N, C-alpha and C positions, 0 to 999 in steps of 0.2 A: 869823587869830584876832582881829586888832585890830578888824575890822569887827563881830565878834560882841560884843566888849567895848563897842563904841559903841552897839549896839542894845539891850543889856540894861538900861541905866539909863533909856532912853526909854520903858520900860513904865510907869514911875511919874512921869516928868517929860516930859509931852507938850508939843510945840510948839503944837498947836492942841487945843482941848478939844471943840469941836463942829464937825462937818462936815455941812452941810445940803444937801439937794437936793430937787427936786420930783419926786414919783412921776408918771410919764407913763401908767402902766397901773394898773388897780385891783389890789389886793393882799389876799389872804386868808391868814391865818396860824392855825395850830393849830385845825383843825376849826371854822372860823367864829367863833372867839373874838375875833379881831381882823380887822376888815374896813376897809381904807383905800380910799376911793373915788378915782377918777382925779383927778389934780391936787393931791392932799394934800401939803403941805409936811412933810418928815420931817427930823428932826435925829438924827445919830448921835453918841452920847456916847462919845468915844474912850477916856477913862480907864476906863469901865465894861467895854469889851471887853478892854483890856490887863490889867485886874485880875480877869478872870474865871478862877477856878481850873480850869474845864473846859479852857481853853487853856494857862494858865500856873500850875501849882501853885506856891504861895509866890511870888506876883508881886512882892512887895517885896524879895525877896532877889536879890542880884547873882549870876546864873547864866548866864554867856555861852554855856555848852554848849547851852542851849535853842534857840540860833540856828544850830547846826550843821545842814548840809543834811538829814541823816537825821532830825533832830527837827522841822525846818520842814515836811517832807513829811507829817508826822503831823497837822498842824493845818490848819484852813481857811486858804486863801491871804489872806483879808481879816481875819484875826485880829490882824494887826500893821499898824497904820495911823499910825505915828509921823509919816510925811510924806505920808500919803494914798496912794492907788494909782490905777492906771488912767491915762487920758489927762489928767487934771487933777491929777496928783501934783506935789509941790513940786520945782521944777527945782533948787533949791539942795541937795537931799538928797545927790546924787552929789558935788557940789562940796565939801560939808562933810566927807563921808567921805574924799575924796582929800586935803583939807587936814589932817585929823586924822592920816591915815596919814603924810603928809609931815612933819608936826611931830613925830610919834613917832619918826621915823627920824633927824631932825636934832638932837634934844635928848636 
């Protein structure tokens, strides 16, 4: 449960605000309303995702239960990006969670 208490505040207090990458393929969204040509630089505004009520109702409230496995399965896997995801995620995220767990047990 300590890990879930750690994740909940990070919905509103992000480590990084924008994660940018370069699109390698063309991308069309919502029936041709948005067409991004190949090579377009795209920025992802992480606080916008974390505060989206579609994924997190009442995102400013402390609700650690929203990070229980059964609740996480209901959301898109990339709806929580506090430390990014994939091969370029923050190496320190695991270390920070272990340190937090250790400190909570020793104090």
